C-alpha angles and dihedrals in degrees: 000000000000093000090050091052092047090049091054093047091050089049089059090064088070088071098048098089094045089049091051089050092051092047092048092048101047116004096053091056091049097048097084091051098040110033092179088074086080085078092068095042108076121202095256089053091053089052091049091049091051091051091047092049090055097048109019099150094046092050094046095048093040092050094046098046093037093055093042093052095042098044104032105027103035099021091230132184095043101222109085090213091065093043090051092055093045091054090044088056088056089053091051090049091050094046090049087072093058097079090046091052091049091053091047091051092049090049092048089049089057091048092051091051093051093049094056 
């Protein structure tokens, strides 16, 4: 039972970087307007967000290639449950860029209309 619980806790770490990306993208901009959001942002998450805001590309590329090489190339960690959640974290990180791309396309569309 203990190994099963530990396996599930370790699998949660696959979602830490995507969660930090979501918090840094949306929650940080909402904090000045809604101060009660500080209740859902623990201190360790604020530290992680500050680190992510300083080095976003390094963390994104390091997380992506680290997980790809560990999970797909070397088949580490051994339990498939943990590998599944690590790769699912990559999918969440990739799909997090979709709303940003949509907003960028909408913004570019407005710029193209004003230039004509």
